[in-house]
C-alpha positions in Angstrom: -12.4 -16.8 -22.6 -14.7 -19.7 -21.8 -17.3 -18.6 -24.4 -14.8 -19.0 -27.2 -14.8 -22.8 -26.8 -18.5 -23.0 -27.6 -18.1 -21.0 -30.8 -15.0 -22.8 -31.9 -17.1 -25.3 -33.9 -18.3 -22.4 -36.1 -14.8 -21.6 -37.1 -14.0 -25.0 -38.6 -14.2 -24.6 -42.3 -16.2 -27.7 -43.0 -18.9 -27.0 -40.5 -21.7 -25.0 -42.0 -23.9 -22.8 -39.8 -27.4 -24.4 -39.4 -26.1 -27.7 -40.8 -27.1 -30.9 -39.0 -23.6 -31.3 -37.7 -23.6 -27.8 -36.3 -27.0 -28.3 -34.6 -25.9 -31.7 -33.3 -22.8 -30.0 -31.8 -24.9 -27.5 -29.8 -26.6 -30.4 -28.0 -23.6 -32.7 -27.9 -21.5 -30.2 -26.0 -24.0 -29.8 -23.2 -22.2 -32.7 -21.5 -19.1 -31.4 -19.6 -16.9 -34.4 -20.4 -17.4 -33.9 -24.1 -16.4 -30.2 -23.8 -13.3 -31.2 -21.8 -12.3 -33.8 -24.4 -12.7 -31.1 -27.1 -10.5 -28.6 -25.3 -7.9 -31.3 -24.7 -7.5 -32.0 -28.4 -4.8 -29.9 -30.0 -5.7 -29.5 -33.6 -8.8 -28.5 -35.4 -8.5 -31.5 -37.7 -8.5 -33.9 -34.8 -11.5 -32.1 -33.3 -13.4 -32.1 -36.5 -12.7 -35.8 -37.1 -13.8 -36.7 -33.6 -17.0 -34.6 -33.9 -17.9 -36.2 -37.3 -17.4 -39.7 -35.9 -19.7 -38.9 -32.9 -22.2 -37.4 -35.3 -22.2 -40.4 -37.6 -22.7 -42.7 -34.6 -25.6 -40.5 -33.4 -27.2 -40.7 -36.9 -26.7 -44.5 -37.0 -28.4 -45.0 -33.6 -31.3 -42.7 -34.6 -31.8 -44.7 -37.8 -31.8 -48.0 -35.9 -34.3 -46.6 -33.4 -36.7 -45.4 -36.2 -36.5 -48.7 -38.0 -37.1 -50.9 -35.0 -40.0 -50.0 -32.7 -38.7 -52.6 -30.1 -35.6 -50.5 -29.2 -36.0 -48.4 -26.1 -33.6 -45.6 -25.6 -33.2 -44.5 -22.0 
């Protein structure tokens, strides 16, 4: 049953296999607290919205890092 949680992202209609969002989610869910948060959410819409927000924040941070060589990410 635990393996279903990992694949649940693939069953959300707006997530395309091999898309940036899908690839991001595979790394993002390596952190246990993020998996727990995902499981605690009741609806797929809520889960998808949360994942998109996290993905957008990730992209914004990456853009800032690329554009400013003085930023150090630890």
